[in-house]
C-alpha positions as CSV (number, residue, x, y, z in Angstrom):
1,M,1.2,-138.0,114.4
2,A,-0.7,-136.8,117.5
3,A,-2.4,-133.5,117.6
4,T,-0.5,-130.6,119.0
5,E,-1.7,-127.5,120.8
6,R,-1.1,-124.1,119.1
7,I,-1.5,-120.7,120.6
8,I,-2.0,-117.9,118.1
9,F,-2.2,-114.1,118.5
10,Q,-4.4,-112.8,115.8
11,P,-4.4,-109.1,115.2
12,Y,-7.1,-107.3,113.2
13,I,-6.8,-104.0,111.2
14,W,-9.2,-101.6,109.5
15,R,-8.6,-101.3,105.8
16,K,-10.2,-99.0,103.1
17,S,-11.8,-101.0,100.3
18,G,-13.3,-98.5,97.9
19,K,-15.8,-96.4,99.8
20,R,-16.0,-99.0,102.6
21,T,-13.8,-99.7,105.5
22,I,-13.4,-103.4,106.4
23,L,-12.0,-105.2,109.3
24,E,-9.5,-107.8,108.2
25,P,-7.0,-110.2,109.9
26,G,-3.4,-109.1,110.1
27,A,-0.4,-111.5,110.2
28,A,-1.0,-114.2,112.8
29,V,1.8,-114.8,115.3
30,A,2.5,-118.2,116.8
31,C,3.1,-117.9,120.5
32,R,5.2,-120.1,122.9
33,N,2.3,-120.3,125.4
34,A,-1.0,-118.8,126.4
35,E,0.7,-116.3,128.7
36,D,2.8,-114.9,125.8
37,A,-0.4,-114.5,123.7
38,L,-2.2,-112.8,126.6
39,R,0.8,-110.4,127.1
40,R,0.3,-109.3,123.5
41,I,-3.4,-108.7,124.1
42,E,-2.4,-106.5,127.1
43,K,0.0,-104.5,124.8
44,V,-2.9,-103.8,122.4
45,R,-5.0,-102.8,125.4
46,G,-2.3,-100.5,126.5
47,G,-1.8,-98.9,123.1
48,L,1.6,-100.3,122.6
49,L,0.6,-102.2,119.4
50,S,-1.3,-100.3,116.8
51,V,-4.1,-102.6,115.6
52,A,-7.9,-102.3,115.7
53,G,-8.2,-105.4,117.9
54,A,-6.8,-108.8,118.6
55,Q,-7.6,-112.3,119.9
56,A,-5.5,-114.9,121.6
57,V,-6.6,-118.4,120.4
58,R,-5.8,-122.0,121.4
59,I,-6.3,-124.7,118.8
60,S,-5.6,-128.3,118.5
61,V,-3.9,-129.2,115.2
62,D,-3.0,-132.5,113.5
63,E,-1.2,-131.3,110.4
64,E,-0.5,-134.8,109.1
65,A,-4.2,-135.7,109.1
66,G,-5.3,-132.2,108.2
67,D,-7.5,-132.0,111.4
68,Y,-8.1,-128.7,113.2
69,G,-10.1,-128.5,116.4
70,E,-12.5,-125.7,117.3
71,P,-10.6,-122.6,118.3
72,E,-10.8,-121.5,122.0
73,V,-10.6,-117.7,122.4
74,L,-8.4,-117.1,125.4
75,G,-8.6,-113.3,125.3
76,S,-9.9,-110.5,123.1
77,V,-9.5,-106.8,122.9
78,G,-10.8,-104.0,120.6
79,D,-12.6,-104.6,117.3
80,V,-12.7,-108.3,116.3
81,P,-15.0,-110.2,114.0
82,G,-18.2,-111.9,115.3
83,E,-18.6,-115.5,116.0
84,D,-19.6,-116.3,112.4
85,I,-16.1,-115.5,111.2
86,G,-13.3,-118.0,111.9
87,V,-9.9,-117.3,113.1
């Protein structure tokens, strides 16, 4: 099976963990296309979605082979993890 392109909207939320507050991923949303994911980013920017931050990501996936390409960040807003944390 050939690799397919996936577009993911990944929101992030702040959560209390004991005395600390940590940034963690919310439920990822598969999008029809890049424009759909970027519209969701704009909703976060406009305050219409209540999350700490979000990323729109494009990734190449071959589920049959278990291969996942490097994620390409299409857009980002608010609080998101640094480069050392994967999406």
